[in-house]
C-alpha positions, 0 to 999 in steps of 0.5 A, a space after each residue: 523689550 529686554 525682558 522679551 529678549 531674555 524670554 526669547 533666549 530661554 524659551 528653547 532651553 526651557 523643556 531641557 531645564 524642566 526635564 533635568 529638574 524632574 530627573 533630580 526630583 525622582 532620584 531623590 525620591 528613590 534614594 529616600 525609599 532605599 533608605 527606608 528599606 535599610 531600616 533594621 526592623 523592616 529588614 527582619 520582617 521581610 526576611 521572616 516573610 520570605 522564609 515563610 513563603 519559601 517553606 510554603 512553596 516547598 510544602 506544596 511541592 513547588 520550587 522556590 524562586 530563592 535557591 541556596 548554594 547548597 541546592 543539589 539541583 543547581 550545582 553543576 555535576 561533571 559526568 565522566 565519559 566512559 568509552 563503550 568497549 562492547 558495541 552490542 551494549 549500545 542501544 540503537 535508536 528506535 526508528 519511527 515506522 510512519 510519520 502518522 505514528 509519530 504525529 498521532 494521526 488515526 484512521 477514520 473507521 474500524 468495522 466489526 461484524 458480529 457473527 456466529 459459528 453457524 453463519 460465518 461461512 455463509 453470511 459472514 463470507 458474504 459480508 466480507 466480500 461486499 465490504 472488505 475491499 471498500 474499507 481498511 479494517 474489517 474484523 469478525 467477532 464470534 463466540 466459537 468458530 469452525 475448524 476451517 476459518 474462511 480464507 481472507 477474513 480476520 476472525 476473533 474468537 471469544 470462546 463463548 456463544 452467549 450474546 452479552 459475553 460476546 458483546 462485552 469481549 468485543 468492546 474490550 478487544 477493541 479498547 485493547 487493540 484498536 482504540 488508539 488507531 481509529 476515530 470511529 467504530 462501526 458494529 453490525 451483525 452478519 445479516 446486515 448489508 452495509 453501504 460501505 462507501 456511504 458509511 466511509 464518506 459520512 464518517 469524516 464529516 462527523 466531529 471526532 471529539 464528540 461522544 456519539 452513539 448513532 444508529 437506529 433508536 429503539 425503546 427498551 423492552 417494557 418501557 421501564 428505562 428511560 432513553 433509547 438504545 441503537 438496534 443492532 440489526 441496522 448497525 451503529 457508530 461509536 465514537 472514540 471518546 465514548 468508548 474511552 469513557 466506557 473503559 472504566 465502567 465496562 466491568 461494572 456493566 458486565 456485573 450490574 446490567 442484566 439483559 437478553 439482547 446484546 444491543 440493549 445491554 450496550 445501550 443500558 451501559 452507555 446510558 447509565 455511565 455516559 448519559 448518551 442516548 442513541 440518535 439517528 441524526 447528528 450535525 445534519 447527517 442522517 443514519 438512513 436504514 431500510 427494513 426488508 420484509 420476508 418476501 421483499 422484491 428488490 425490483 420494487 424497492 426502488 424509491 428515493 428513500 431506499 436508494 439513499 439508505 445506509 444499511 439494510 436488515 434483515 438479509 436472509 441469505 448470501 444470495 440476497 446480500 449479493 443482489 443488494 450489493 449489485 443493486 447499490 453498486 449500479 446506483 453508485 456507478 451511475 452517479 459516477 458516470 454523471 459526475 464524469 460527464 459533468 466534469 467533461 462538460 466543465 473542462 470543455 467550457 473552460 478550455 475555450 478560454 485557454 490560449 490555444 482554445 479547444 486544442 488545449 483540451 486533449 481527447 478524450 477529456 480527462 485522459 492523459 495526452 498522447 505519448 510524444 516520442 523523443 527519438 525515432 526509436 520511441 515512435 509507437 507502432 500502429 497495427 493494421 487489422 481487419 475483421 479476420 486478419 491481423 498484419 503483425 504476428 508474434 512469429 514475425 510473419 506478415 499476415 496471420 488469422 485474427 483469433 483468441 483474445 485479439 478477435 475478442 478485442 476487435 469485436 468489442 471495439 466495433 460493437 462499442 463504436 456502433 453503440 456510441 454512434 447510434 446513441 449520438 444519432 438516434 432516433 433521427 438516424 439508425 446505423 447498421 454495420 456492414 463491414 470494417 474496411 480498415 482498422 488500426 490500433 496501437 498501445 500508448 503507455 500513457 493512455 491505453 489502447 488507441 483504435 482507428 476504425 473505417 466503418 462502412 454502415 447502412 444509414 436508415 432514416 425515420 421514413 425508411 430511406 437508407 444509403 451506405 456511408 463510410 465513417 472513420 471513428 477514433 476510440 481509446 480503451 484507457 488504462 484502469 484507474 490507479 486504486 489504493 489497495 489496503 495493505 497489511 502492516 509490515 515492518 523492516 525488522 524481519 530477517 531475510 534468508 538469502 538463497 543462492 544457487 551456485 553452478 560450476 559456471 558461477 564459481 568465477 564470480 563468487 569471490 566478488 559476490 562474497 566481497 560485496 556481501 561482506 561490505 554491504 551486509 556483514 559489516 553493516 550487521 544486516 538482519 540477513 542470512 546467506 544459504 548457498 546451494 552447490 549444484 552438481 551434475 551426475 558426473 561432478 557428484 561422483 568426482 567430489 571426493 577427488 576434485 570438488 569444483 566448489 572447493 575454493 568457494 567453500 574455503 572462502 566461506 570458511 575465511 569469512 566465518 573466521 573474519 566475522 565472529 558468530 557468522 555461519 553460512 550454511 550450504 547444501 549440496 544438490 545433485 541434478 542434471 536439470 536445475 529447477 527453482 521449484 526443486 531447490 526451494 522444496 529442499 530449502 523450504 523443509 529446513 526452515 520455519 513457515 514464517 521465514 522470509 526468502 530472497 532467491 538471488 543469483 551470483 551477479 546480484 548486488 545485495 544492499 540494505 535498501 533492497 533488503 528493506 524493500 524486500 521486507 516491505 513488499 513481501 506480505 505473508 498470506 497476501 503478496 509476493 515480490 518479483 523485482 526487475 533488476 537493473 542489468 549492466 551492459 557488456 562493458 566491451 560494447 558499452 565502453 568500447 575498450 575503455 575502463 568502466 567507471 567504479 560506480 555505474 549509474 542507472 542510465 540508458 547507455 549503461 544498462 537496462 531493466 531486464 524483464 526476461 529474468 524471474 530468478 530473484 524473488 521475495 516470498 514467505 515460506 508459508 505462501 510457498 508451501 500453500 502454493 506448492 500444495 495447490 500444485 500437487 494435483 496437477 503434478 500427478 498428471 504431469 511429472 515434468 511440471 517441476 521443470 517446465 515452471 519457475 516460481 513466478 509462474 507457479 505463484 501466478 497459476 496456483 496461488 491467490 496472492 498478489 504477485 507484485 512485479 515491478 522495476 527495482 532501482 536498488 537491485 543491481 546486477 553486473 554483466 554476465 552471460 547466462 548459461 541457458 539450460 536446454 533441458 528446461 522448458 522452452 519458455 524458460 530457455 527462450 527468456 534466457 536467450 533473449 536476456 543474453 541478447 538484450 544485455 549486450 548493449 543499446 541499438 546505437 552501440 551495436 550498430 556502431 560496432 557493426 558499422 566499424 566491422 563493415 568498414 574494416 572488411 571493406 578496407 
C-alpha cells in the first residue's frame, strides 16, 4: 500500500523529471561538440577551407558571405550636401505620358498596306477609306510616291520600287518603330479588301506569346523547298515574338535568299530562320478568304462561306472595293440589329421579375430614361406642329410655316411611324395615312428628340373592307451612340503662343491680367509666350506720338520684362476700324513657323497651367482644333447684391455660367490655320467683306476638314466684364455679343429679385 501511495505521488511529476533529464543530456552533448571544434588542427583546416571557398566565389564574380572590415562596399560613406545655386541645373523628373506606357501595355493590331506609286491614289485611297476608321494605326508602304500624297494617309516611302527591297524595308521599319507598341502585325496589298472589324475581333483571341505566321498557305514555286508561305494577296498576320526572332536574321535573309515575289521571300526567311510555316487555322480560329473572279457578280456571291470571309482578293478597282465594303457593312449591320432585338427581349423578360414589374424597363428599351426636372425652370418644352405649320418660331411669332430641316424632320417621322405600324399589323391589316391631326416634339438632352403623333389612318383588311381610325404613336430619335475615335498622339511639352488682342476699352483690365499671368505662368515657368496686339482706330493711330492710349500697358510690360530675366513680350500695333479675328491672325500667322500652337485669349481670360495642358492635348495638327467654352462670372453687383465677392469663385450656378455665345478663345496650329485660310481664298475674291462677317470658328467649320472640338472647359475662367459690341461686324457676331452681355448679368431668380425690389421701391 505504501509503495502504491508513493507511485501515486510521483506519477504527476514524472514527465517533468524526464524532461529535465533529457535537457541536461542534450546540453552535455553540445558542450562536447564545441570542445571538438576548439581543436587546433580542425580549426586550421576549417579556416583554410573557408578561405578557399571565398577565393572561389570571388573568382566567379559572386560576393562572399564573409566580408572583411576593409571592404569598401560595406564601409559607410558620408556624401556632403551641396546646395544648388542655379536651379536650371536641376533635372526635372520625367513625367510618364500614360499608365499603359509605364505598365508596358501594348495595342493589339498594327496594319501595313503595301502599295505603289501608280495605285496609291486609287486603290490605296479606297483601302484607307474602308478600313482606317475601324483600326487604330494604318500605314501605307511604297517604293516611291507621287508629289502629292493623299490627304489623311500615313505613307512611308522606301525610295526603291523593287518588291523584295520594299518588303525588307517594311519589316525593318516595323521593327524600328512599332515593335514595342503592338502585339500583332497585319500586312496586305492594296488590291485586298479586308474585313477590318472581323480582323480586329479575331486578334484578341490569339495567344500573343506564340510565334505565329497566319494567312493563306501556298506551296513554293517549283516545289524545291519544303514548307508553306502565306500568299500576300490575302494578307497575313505576324506575331510580335516571330518578328523579334527575325530581327537578328533580317540582313542575312536579304543577302542569302533570292526570290521574285516578296511574299515568297518573307516566307523563306521565316521558314529558314524561325522554322515556322504558314497556317490558316490556329487555336480554333480560321483565316477565311475568298478569291474574286474576273467577272464576278457580287449579287451572286452570297453564300455562307463568302459572308464569313476575312479578306477578298483581287479587287480590280476602287468601285469594286466600295461595293464590297457596302455589302459586308450591311451584313454586320443586320447582325447588330438582331443582337439589339435579342437584348431588348431579354430586358423585357428580366424586368417582369423587378420590384416595379414592367414599369422598371424604360421605353424604348436600352435608351436612357426621360429627363426629370428638379425645378420649374428645367421643365422641357413641347413644340406643337402640323404637316404645314409649327407653333414655336425663332423670331418669337406664335405661328410660322414649316419648312427646311423642320419639314424634313416631320416628314421622316410620319413615314417612320407608318412603316412601323404596317410592320406590326401586316398582312392582317394595311394602314394608309390620311392626315396628321396633332404633332408634338421636344428635345430631351438625355435621350434625344421625342415625338407624339395623332394620326388619322385608313385601315384596309384582307377582304378589302376599310374604315378610318385615329391612333396616337410615340417615337424617339435617340442621340447617336458615343464612339471612341482614334486620336493621334500628342504631348504636353508643346510651347503655347498666347495671342491677346487689346483695344482701348480693355486697358483698365490689363493690369490684373498681367498680375495673374505672372503668377500662373511666369513664376511657374510655363512653356508659353505672350504676344499682344495693340488695336488702334484711325484717329488713335494719328495721335500715337502725342497721346498713346497703350502707354501704361507698355510700361507695365517693360516692368515685368525686368522682373523676370529672359522674358520677352512682343507686341504688334494694328490700325483698323473693324477689328476682325481673321485679320489679326493673318498678321500673326506670317510671323511664326507652321508648327506653332496658338491660343487666342481675351483680357478677361485667366491663364493657368491646367488649361494650357488641355489646350495642348485637344489641339492636334492636321486633325483637330479646340474652341473651349469658358466659365463666365456674373455681374457681382447682381450676384452678390452689394456684398463683397469671394476671392475664389466656385463653378456654381449662382456665381456664373458657361458662355456658349463667345468664340474668341481658341487653340489651333498655324499649319491648320494657313491651310484653311487658303481654302477660303476663292470665296474671298467674290465677297471682300468675308473677313469681317466670319470669325475663326466659322472659318474652320466652313472651310476645313478638321475636327472642330467645342466643349465646356472648367479650367478656363473669366471675370465679369461688359463687352463692347462692334456694330461694324456681321449681324451674327454682333447679336452673339449682345446676347452674351445679357446672359452674363445673373440668374433668372437674381434678376427677378432686383426687379421686385425696384417695383416695391416705386410703389412706395
